[in-house]
C-alpha positions in Angstrom: -1.7 1.2 55.7 -0.7 4.7 56.8 -3.0 7.5 55.9 -0.1 10.0 56.1 3.5 10.1 57.1 6.4 12.5 57.5 9.9 11.2 57.2 12.9 13.2 58.4 11.2 16.5 57.7 13.0 19.8 58.2 11.4 23.2 58.2 13.1 26.5 58.6 11.7 30.1 58.8 14.6 32.4 58.2 17.3 31.4 60.8 14.8 29.6 63.0 14.7 25.8 62.6 11.1 24.8 63.6 11.3 21.1 62.7 14.4 18.9 62.5 14.2 15.3 61.5 10.5 15.1 62.3 9.0 11.7 61.5 5.4 10.6 62.2 3.1 8.0 60.8 -0.7 8.2 61.1 -2.5 4.9 60.6 -6.1 4.5 59.7 -8.4 4.7 62.8 -5.8 6.6 64.9 -6.7 9.9 66.6 -3.8 12.3 66.9 -3.3 15.3 69.1 -0.3 17.7 69.0 0.7 19.0 72.3 3.6 21.3 73.0 4.8 24.8 74.0 3.9 27.9 71.9 6.2 28.1 68.8 7.4 24.5 68.9 6.0 23.6 65.5 2.6 22.1 66.1 0.8 24.3 63.6 3.6 24.0 61.1 3.5 20.2 61.4 -0.3 20.2 60.9 0.0 22.5 57.8 2.7 20.3 56.3 0.5 17.2 56.8 -2.4 19.1 55.1 -0.2 20.1 52.2 -0.5 23.8 52.9 3.1 24.3 54.0 6.2 23.3 52.0 9.1 21.5 53.6 12.8 22.3 53.3 13.8 18.6 53.2 12.5 15.2 54.0 9.4 13.5 52.6 5.7 13.7 53.1 3.5 10.8 51.9 -0.3 10.6 51.8 -2.3 7.6 50.9 -3.9 8.3 47.5 -7.5 8.4 48.9 -6.5 10.4 52.0 -8.3 13.7 52.7 -6.2 15.7 55.1 -7.7 19.0 56.2 -6.4 21.8 58.4 -8.5 24.1 60.4 -6.6 27.3 61.1 -6.6 28.4 64.8 -7.1 32.0 63.6 -9.3 31.7 60.6 -9.9 34.7 58.3 -12.4 35.1 55.6 -11.1 36.6 52.3 -12.4 40.1 52.0 -13.8 39.4 48.5 -15.6 36.2 49.5 -18.8 35.5 51.5 -18.9 32.9 54.2 -21.2 30.8 51.9 -18.7 30.9 49.1 -15.9 29.7 51.3 -18.1 26.8 52.7 -19.1 25.9 49.1 -15.4 25.8 48.1 -14.8 23.4 50.9 -17.6 21.2 49.6 -16.2 21.0 46.0 -14.8 17.5 46.4 -18.1 16.3 47.8 -20.0 18.0 45.0 -17.7 16.3 42.4 -18.4 12.9 44.0 -22.1 13.6 44.2 -22.2 14.6 40.5 -20.2 11.5 39.6 -22.7 9.4 41.6 -25.6 11.0 39.8 -24.0 10.3 36.4 -23.3 6.7 37.3 -26.8 6.1 38.6 -28.2 7.7 35.4 -26.2 5.4 33.2 -27.3 2.4 35.3 -31.0 3.5 35.0 -30.7 4.1 31.3 -29.1 0.7 30.7 -32.1 -1.0 32.4 -34.8 1.2 30.9 -35.6 2.8 34.2 -36.3 6.5 34.6 -34.3 7.0 37.8 -32.7 3.8 38.9 -34.5 4.4 42.3 -37.0 1.6 41.9 -37.0 -0.9 44.9 -35.7 -4.4 44.6 -39.3 -5.8 44.8 -40.2 -4.1 41.5 -37.3 -5.7 39.6 -36.7 -9.2 38.2 -33.7 -11.5 38.8 -31.9 -10.4 35.7 -32.2 -6.8 36.7 -31.1 -7.5 40.2 -28.0 -9.2 38.8 -27.2 -6.3 36.6 -27.6 -3.9 39.5 -25.3 -5.9 41.6 -22.7 -5.9 38.8 -23.1 -2.2 38.4 -22.7 -1.6 42.1 -19.4 -3.3 42.0 -18.4 -1.4 38.9 -19.4 2.0 40.4 -17.6 1.2 43.7 -14.4 0.5 41.7 -14.8 3.7 39.7 -14.8 5.8 42.9 
């Protein structure tokens, strides 16, 4: 299944048409490089794929779990933000997943009378191992 695709995308800046009928599909596992002359639309295409730039017409599709990022070739830090704050903003999704993981493991531990849920398999009985296996499937489905 495609991670992201553009279908017949058009992008215009003023009277300058940068992209006309642009279509591309990026499949899982593919590595993509954009090569072309200055001003031909490489950065615009990348920003569109990352959801930073709006299109004038066409269609942009991302797989629901896709995480498309764009690293600007001329990055600028906001004047009112520290480098640390900007990096932490970029980690917000990871933090949310980490917090969700902690909540799920806490619930698993609480349902089995464990303090942390970090006990090794050798310290648990068959019934607990079965419950943990079921919980692992449940938590994977929740993500």
